[in-house]
KEZA-85440 format. One record per residue (C-alpha): residue number from 1; x, y, z. Coordinates in nm, 3 decimals. Layout:
<atoms>
i, east, north, up
NUM, X, Y, Z
...
</atoms>
This chain:
<atoms>
i, east, north, up
1, 4.448, 1.236, 3.780
2, 4.157, 1.414, 3.937
3, 4.298, 1.754, 3.844
4, 4.325, 1.635, 3.483
5, 3.976, 1.509, 3.473
6, 3.839, 1.824, 3.622
7, 4.024, 2.040, 3.381
8, 3.895, 1.825, 3.107
9, 3.545, 1.880, 3.216
10, 3.571, 2.252, 3.252
11, 3.731, 2.269, 2.905
12, 3.451, 2.059, 2.750
13, 3.187, 2.270, 2.915
14, 3.338, 2.597, 2.793
15, 3.361, 2.455, 2.434
16, 2.996, 2.349, 2.438
17, 2.876, 2.676, 2.571
18, 3.086, 2.876, 2.319
19, 2.947, 2.656, 2.041
20, 2.585, 2.706, 2.162
21, 2.608, 3.076, 2.189
22, 2.877, 3.218, 1.956
23, 2.698, 3.177, 1.618
24, 3.044, 3.144, 1.468
25, 3.137, 3.480, 1.572
26, 2.844, 3.643, 1.392
27, 2.562, 3.857, 1.539
28, 2.270, 3.623, 1.547
29, 2.079, 3.729, 1.865
30, 1.949, 3.483, 2.122
31, 1.612, 3.357, 1.998
32, 1.721, 3.184, 1.669
33, 1.697, 2.848, 1.833
34, 1.385, 2.906, 2.033
35, 1.049, 2.788, 1.950
36, 0.873, 2.982, 1.667
37, 0.615, 3.221, 1.782
38, 0.251, 3.161, 1.672
39, -0.044, 3.360, 1.778
40, -0.366, 3.168, 1.683
41, -0.696, 3.352, 1.631
42, -0.863, 3.366, 1.962
43, -1.185, 3.179, 1.999
44, -1.495, 3.396, 1.915
45, -1.284, 3.687, 1.795
46, -1.221, 3.827, 1.453
47, -0.903, 3.990, 1.300
48, -0.927, 4.380, 1.250
49, -0.639, 4.491, 1.023
50, -0.431, 4.811, 1.068
51, -0.566, 5.093, 0.890
52, -0.593, 5.479, 0.847
53, -0.931, 5.663, 0.833
54, -1.093, 5.990, 0.928
55, -1.201, 5.979, 1.284
56, -1.539, 6.167, 1.348
57, -1.826, 6.275, 1.111
58, -1.791, 6.243, 0.754
59, -2.113, 6.458, 0.690
60, -2.287, 6.732, 0.858
61, -2.289, 6.753, 1.235
62, -2.668, 6.735, 1.281
63, -2.686, 6.785, 1.653
64, -2.447, 7.066, 1.631
65, -2.250, 6.909, 1.941
66, -1.902, 7.009, 1.812
67, -1.769, 6.674, 1.974
68, -1.643, 6.521, 1.656
69, -1.410, 6.747, 1.465
70, -1.285, 6.512, 1.191
71, -0.914, 6.395, 1.211
72, -0.723, 6.153, 1.004
73, -0.562, 5.878, 1.231
74, -0.393, 5.535, 1.211
75, -0.484, 5.232, 1.403
76, -0.273, 4.916, 1.477
77, -0.426, 4.571, 1.411
78, -0.616, 4.382, 1.686
79, -0.863, 4.112, 1.750
80, -1.220, 4.184, 1.858
81, -1.500, 3.984, 2.001
82, -1.736, 3.916, 1.700
83, -2.029, 3.988, 1.925
84, -2.093, 4.161, 2.258
85, -2.026, 3.956, 2.564
86, -2.326, 3.742, 2.625
87, -2.506, 3.666, 2.967
88, -2.382, 3.289, 2.929
89, -2.021, 3.418, 2.901
90, -2.039, 3.671, 3.184
91, -2.203, 3.406, 3.403
92, -1.871, 3.209, 3.369
93, -1.692, 3.493, 3.531
94, -1.961, 3.505, 3.808
95, -1.935, 3.141, 3.869
96, -1.554, 3.156, 3.873
97, -1.562, 3.425, 4.148
98, -1.833, 3.229, 4.334
99, -1.636, 2.907, 4.327
100, -1.286, 3.069, 4.413
101, -1.469, 3.243, 4.709
102, -1.609, 2.907, 4.827
103, -1.262, 2.753, 4.805
104, -1.100, 3.033, 5.011
105, -1.359, 2.969, 5.270
106, -1.317, 2.593, 5.279
107, -0.948, 2.643, 5.278
108, -0.962, 2.761, 5.631
109, -1.110, 2.428, 5.751
110, -0.944, 2.196, 5.501
111, -0.625, 2.350, 5.365
112, -0.480, 2.031, 5.239
113, -0.796, 1.980, 5.012
114, -0.891, 2.324, 4.882
115, -0.543, 2.495, 4.889
116, -0.207, 2.446, 4.724
117, 0.054, 2.588, 4.981
118, 0.378, 2.439, 4.843
119, 0.532, 2.344, 4.494
120, 0.564, 1.955, 4.497
121, 0.865, 1.974, 4.264
122, 1.059, 2.280, 4.369
123, 0.962, 2.297, 4.734
124, 0.854, 2.676, 4.700
125, 0.608, 2.801, 4.952
126, 0.316, 2.995, 4.801
127, 0.204, 3.301, 5.022
128, -0.069, 3.337, 4.985
129, -0.145, 2.987, 4.871
130, -0.305, 2.899, 4.550
131, -0.657, 2.754, 4.519
132, -0.688, 2.400, 4.428
133, -0.917, 2.379, 4.134
134, -0.905, 2.003, 4.112
135, -1.110, 1.963, 4.437
136, -1.480, 1.989, 4.382
137, -1.698, 2.226, 4.602
138, -2.001, 2.013, 4.726
139, -2.262, 2.279, 4.778
140, -2.499, 2.018, 4.921
141, -2.244, 1.815, 5.122
142, -2.343, 1.568, 5.387
143, -2.056, 1.689, 5.596
144, -2.143, 1.944, 5.864
145, -1.839, 2.159, 5.873
146, -1.856, 2.215, 5.497
147, -2.223, 2.308, 5.518
148, -2.155, 2.562, 5.808
149, -1.856, 2.712, 5.637
150, -2.065, 2.767, 5.305
151, -2.358, 2.899, 5.496
152, -2.192, 3.245, 5.489
153, -2.212, 3.266, 5.116
154, -2.586, 3.244, 5.119
155, -2.849, 3.517, 5.184
156, -2.935, 3.529, 5.550
157, -3.256, 3.350, 5.626
158, -3.439, 3.680, 5.747
159, -3.367, 3.822, 5.384
160, -3.482, 3.525, 5.182
161, -3.749, 3.574, 4.914
162, -4.004, 3.301, 4.976
163, -3.735, 3.117, 5.178
164, -3.532, 3.035, 4.882
165, -3.176, 2.953, 4.943
166, -2.953, 3.165, 4.720
167, -2.602, 3.276, 4.674
168, -2.556, 3.621, 4.815
169, -2.454, 3.835, 4.527
170, -2.314, 4.114, 4.771
171, -2.026, 3.887, 4.866
172, -1.897, 3.803, 4.511
173, -1.600, 4.019, 4.461
174, -1.300, 4.001, 4.227
175, -0.976, 4.124, 4.346
176, -0.686, 4.211, 4.104
177, -0.384, 4.424, 4.079
178, -0.275, 4.643, 3.780
179, 0.026, 4.870, 3.711
180, -0.047, 5.238, 3.664
181, 0.193, 5.276, 3.352
182, 0.078, 5.639, 3.292
183, 0.169, 5.741, 3.654
184, 0.499, 5.551, 3.623
185, 0.580, 5.735, 3.297
186, 0.573, 6.067, 3.464
187, 0.925, 6.211, 3.534
188, 0.862, 6.402, 3.843
189, 0.631, 6.386, 4.135
190, 0.576, 6.668, 4.387
191, 0.393, 6.650, 4.709
192, 0.129, 6.895, 4.592
193, 0.045, 6.693, 4.297
194, 0.050, 6.331, 4.465
195, 0.199, 6.266, 4.819
196, 0.209, 5.910, 4.727
197, 0.500, 5.971, 4.512
198, 0.662, 6.245, 4.717
199, 0.961, 6.045, 4.853
200, 1.074, 5.950, 4.487
201, 1.069, 6.311, 4.347
202, 1.459, 6.342, 4.386
203, 1.555, 5.987, 4.279
204, 1.665, 5.900, 3.914
205, 1.393, 5.762, 3.702
206, 1.545, 5.406, 3.681
207, 1.566, 5.374, 4.074
208, 1.198, 5.419, 4.175
209, 1.035, 5.131, 4.360
210, 0.767, 5.039, 4.105
211, 0.541, 4.899, 4.372
212, 0.402, 5.251, 4.446
213, 0.261, 5.223, 4.102
214, 0.053, 4.915, 4.154
215, -0.315, 4.958, 4.211
216, -0.550, 4.717, 4.381
217, -0.906, 4.673, 4.279
218, -1.200, 4.508, 4.455
219, -1.501, 4.481, 4.217
220, -1.835, 4.343, 4.284
221, -1.905, 4.128, 3.969
222, -2.278, 4.053, 3.984
223, -2.468, 4.279, 3.729
224, -2.727, 4.517, 3.836
225, -3.043, 4.319, 3.743
226, -3.270, 4.618, 3.881
227, -3.135, 4.836, 3.616
228, -3.438, 4.736, 3.387
229, -3.659, 4.918, 3.655
230, -3.448, 5.219, 3.769
231, -3.365, 5.326, 3.410
232, -3.728, 5.340, 3.322
233, -3.924, 5.400, 3.645
234, -4.278, 5.425, 3.463
235, -4.253, 5.118, 3.275
236, -4.341, 4.756, 3.361
237, -4.006, 4.589, 3.318
238, -4.012, 4.383, 3.633
239, -4.013, 4.038, 3.480
240, -3.674, 4.127, 3.322
241, -3.506, 4.179, 3.659
242, -3.563, 3.812, 3.751
243, -3.512, 3.642, 3.417
244, -3.272, 3.837, 3.188
245, -2.953, 3.745, 3.329
246, -3.031, 3.389, 3.457
247, -3.307, 3.248, 3.241
248, -3.153, 2.998, 2.963
249, -3.387, 3.181, 2.705
250, -3.150, 3.483, 2.739
251, -2.824, 3.294, 2.747
252, -2.702, 3.445, 2.415
253, -2.839, 3.797, 2.474
254, -2.597, 4.059, 2.545
255, -2.512, 4.103, 2.917
256, -2.636, 4.447, 3.052
257, -2.630, 4.603, 3.403
258, -2.254, 4.586, 3.391
259, -2.067, 4.922, 3.469
260, -1.724, 5.016, 3.333
261, -1.534, 4.889, 3.622
262, -1.698, 4.543, 3.606
263, -1.639, 4.531, 3.230
264, -1.269, 4.607, 3.279
265, -1.234, 4.339, 3.563
266, -1.389, 4.090, 3.322
267, -1.112, 4.161, 3.085
268, -0.838, 4.106, 3.354
269, -1.017, 3.781, 3.451
270, -1.026, 3.656, 3.093
271, -0.669, 3.725, 3.049
272, -0.573, 3.530, 3.361
273, -0.795, 3.257, 3.255
274, -0.637, 3.190, 2.930
275, -0.268, 3.251, 3.062
276, -0.316, 3.010, 3.329
277, -0.426, 2.743, 3.088
278, -0.146, 2.806, 2.840
279, 0.116, 2.801, 3.126
280, -0.028, 2.470, 3.281
281, -0.102, 2.275, 2.969
282, 0.135, 2.387, 2.711
283, 0.413, 2.554, 2.900
284, 0.370, 2.891, 2.719
285, 0.401, 3.227, 2.877
286, 0.058, 3.343, 2.760
287, -0.083, 3.628, 2.542
288, -0.124, 3.990, 2.557
289, -0.402, 4.130, 2.774
290, -0.769, 4.142, 2.686
291, -0.910, 4.481, 2.738
292, -1.181, 4.716, 2.634
293, -1.127, 4.883, 2.297
294, -1.010, 5.243, 2.267
295, -1.269, 5.482, 2.105
296, -1.066, 5.504, 1.793
297, -1.037, 5.125, 1.765
298, -1.398, 5.081, 1.811
299, -1.488, 5.325, 1.536
300, -1.234, 5.163, 1.300
301, -1.383, 4.816, 1.372
302, -1.741, 4.966, 1.328
303, -1.657, 5.101, 0.994
304, -1.560, 4.771, 0.848
305, -1.295, 4.912, 0.626
306, -1.495, 5.204, 0.483
307, -1.373, 5.545, 0.541
308, -1.674, 5.783, 0.536
309, -1.968, 5.543, 0.583
310, -2.243, 5.661, 0.839
311, -2.330, 5.303, 0.955
312, -2.130, 4.982, 1.005
313, -2.318, 4.816, 0.704
314, -2.170, 5.090, 0.475
315, -2.490, 5.243, 0.335
316, -2.661, 5.587, 0.434
317, -2.999, 5.412, 0.534
318, -3.109, 5.183, 0.819
319, -3.308, 4.949, 0.582
320, -3.191, 4.716, 0.314
321, -3.332, 4.694, -0.041
322, -3.614, 4.481, 0.083
323, -3.712, 4.738, 0.336
324, -3.594, 4.540, 0.639
325, -3.407, 4.724, 0.922
326, -3.052, 4.630, 0.962
327, -3.011, 4.674, 1.335
328, -3.209, 4.680, 1.654
329, -3.289, 5.034, 1.758
330, -3.598, 5.267, 1.801
331, -3.719, 5.307, 1.447
332, -3.966, 5.555, 1.325
333, -4.164, 5.722, 1.606
334, -4.129, 5.451, 1.868
335, -4.218, 5.139, 1.690
336, -3.966, 4.918, 1.870
337, -4.092, 4.585, 1.719
338, -4.067, 4.693, 1.370
339, -3.699, 4.595, 1.356
340, -3.765, 4.251, 1.520
341, -3.706, 4.308, 1.893
342, -3.889, 4.521, 2.155
343, -3.577, 4.531, 2.391
344, -3.251, 4.336, 2.332
345, -3.238, 4.064, 2.089
346, -3.005, 3.760, 2.046
347, -2.641, 3.850, 1.942
348, -2.548, 3.809, 1.571
349, -2.927, 3.841, 1.479
350, -2.840, 4.093, 1.199
351, -2.571, 4.059, 0.922
352, -2.208, 4.144, 1.017
353, -2.006, 4.425, 0.865
354, -1.721, 4.370, 0.635
355, -1.483, 4.280, 0.916
356, -1.722, 4.009, 1.038
357, -1.835, 4.198, 1.351
358, -2.199, 4.171, 1.463
359, -2.412, 4.447, 1.625
360, -2.159, 4.731, 1.602
361, -2.475, 4.932, 1.574
362, -2.785, 4.872, 1.798
363, -2.891, 4.600, 2.032
364, -2.678, 4.771, 2.318
365, -2.430, 5.051, 2.339
366, -2.080, 4.945, 2.429
367, -1.809, 5.056, 2.681
368, -1.487, 5.168, 2.548
369, -1.161, 5.215, 2.751
370, -1.150, 5.593, 2.657
371, -1.248, 5.873, 2.894
372, -1.495, 6.128, 2.746
373, -1.392, 6.478, 2.674
374, -1.552, 6.680, 2.393
375, -1.210, 6.809, 2.287
376, -1.021, 6.487, 2.303
377, -0.980, 6.458, 1.916
378, -0.779, 6.789, 1.933
379, -0.506, 6.693, 2.187
380, -0.480, 6.314, 2.125
381, -0.209, 6.179, 1.890
382, -0.290, 6.064, 1.534
383, -0.166, 5.716, 1.580
384, -0.374, 5.487, 1.802
385, -0.524, 5.798, 1.982
386, -0.665, 5.721, 2.323
387, -0.765, 5.959, 2.600
388, -0.782, 5.783, 2.956
389, -0.813, 5.887, 3.292
390, -0.817, 5.648, 3.610
391, -1.090, 5.825, 3.806
392, -1.124, 5.762, 4.171
393, -1.434, 5.746, 4.382
394, -1.393, 6.088, 4.524
395, -1.336, 6.261, 4.187
396, -1.603, 6.476, 4.026
397, -1.859, 6.310, 3.808
398, -1.712, 6.485, 3.512
399, -1.390, 6.290, 3.545
400, -1.591, 5.958, 3.566
401, -1.741, 5.989, 3.211
402, -1.633, 5.699, 2.960
403, -1.721, 5.680, 2.612
404, -1.990, 5.446, 2.495
405, -2.051, 5.376, 2.131
406, -2.297, 5.205, 1.888
407, -2.628, 5.296, 2.019
408, -2.892, 5.061, 2.164
409, -3.234, 4.922, 2.139
410, -3.385, 5.240, 2.298
411, -3.191, 5.488, 2.075
412, -3.289, 5.663, 1.762
413, -3.085, 5.607, 1.436
414, -2.859, 5.903, 1.488
415, -2.686, 5.709, 1.768
416, -2.636, 5.403, 1.559
417, -2.393, 5.607, 1.338
418, -2.028, 5.497, 1.378
419, -1.909, 5.859, 1.446
420, -2.178, 5.943, 1.721
421, -2.019, 5.990, 2.066
422, -2.200, 5.933, 2.397
423, -2.074, 5.871, 2.748
424, -2.190, 5.721, 3.072
425, -2.036, 5.744, 3.415
426, -1.786, 5.456, 3.496
427, -1.961, 5.341, 3.830
428, -2.309, 5.339, 3.662
429, -2.469, 5.024, 3.511
430, -2.747, 5.052, 3.262
431, -2.992, 4.812, 3.094
432, -2.877, 4.918, 2.747
433, -2.503, 4.917, 2.774
434, -2.284, 4.603, 2.715
435, -1.921, 4.548, 2.609
436, -1.688, 4.350, 2.410
437, -1.312, 4.282, 2.447
438, -1.007, 4.326, 2.211
439, -0.682, 4.156, 2.206
440, -0.358, 4.330, 2.059
441, -0.227, 4.149, 1.743
442, 0.136, 4.085, 1.806
443, 0.235, 4.119, 1.454
444, 0.412, 3.786, 1.355
445, 0.279, 3.434, 1.297
446, 0.465, 3.094, 1.231
447, 0.513, 3.177, 0.862
448, 0.683, 3.510, 0.926
449, 0.992, 3.359, 1.090
450, 1.330, 3.474, 0.934
451, 1.562, 3.225, 0.773
452, 1.873, 3.119, 0.949
453, 2.090, 3.299, 0.690
454, 1.901, 3.611, 0.676
455, 1.851, 3.915, 0.910
456, 1.539, 4.030, 0.727
457, 1.216, 4.017, 0.926
458, 0.911, 4.026, 0.707
</atoms>
């Protein structure tokens, strides 16, 4: 009797499995019964459609720089921040790093309160343990052990300005890991080229240990507030060093003093922030990664759908029909205030381009993901072109150049043109360079799911 029941259960299980997976003997794939995919518009971002355009100058190369060399390219669709990242938004990143650092410190004395070492449901041990964000950090706690532990996050007493107790920005670091796909895509490695890969030079491509392609980054996240002074030595910009990043009057001004590495770290943190929420609250796997735009993506977005326009607003002039300037830059012979601002101004102060993007010209220049090479238009592909190089600290300065675009409050009109290329070194922060993020468009929404009887995917 027991054997009969057992065989009956096995037979029923096989029948149910075959019914669920067979598709009546037809090739139907494995995702027909899965939850339909839907990619909502990210908050604060606008959709930039795919398109083809002429990358580079559409008119005379006034500076005779020979770094444009027009080329027809195609760019995939993506989402882009409608404005540059503001001081208020970047402070969220700084606060997160500050609070996570505090929780790691407090986890040494109170692990049960500030760390999650084990999954309560599965019993899985976390090594290293996760931070418990449900526990509040009491910066002014009455408990002596907490006060003593948090003291190491503050500036030492002998360094304090007017005895003011402040968080030591030198201790705010963001640690993350990323996979060097460009290195992994190479077929062969020799000891002369890179000793790190020497042990894999005779192995088949599919058998390599991918851990050697994982890179660790430890980035100081606090912006260089002194950039207002060291960028312009003989100018009274001292008040900006203390007020610009922290004062509420500048909450919605573009963040500056952030180098390329810090901007990229912000993108990684933003990705983890959203993915963690989606996984914990909705059970979703998350979205693609936020990142800096490539040079070609930035130019396509700045053009607003036009092909040969010199400025984001489409026209050949920096004023509208009423004589008002259309961006924040250095007009005329240095009359900075004639456009409405002497330095940076609040984001979205001027009208957007036809894609809905603000300040693609002027206010602050913007970091891109691309490395700078005068001839890169010649050797990059004509679909989503992007020249990148992961420069190391000991590389020559020329290898650390990253493309910046858009011009800033201190630039003349030439640098506001959508085709003008400029660069800055990746480990350098300036008071006139900010950034914005992009997010890849995955190509389908909830209305594009195929019918159950059709293999056609629109």
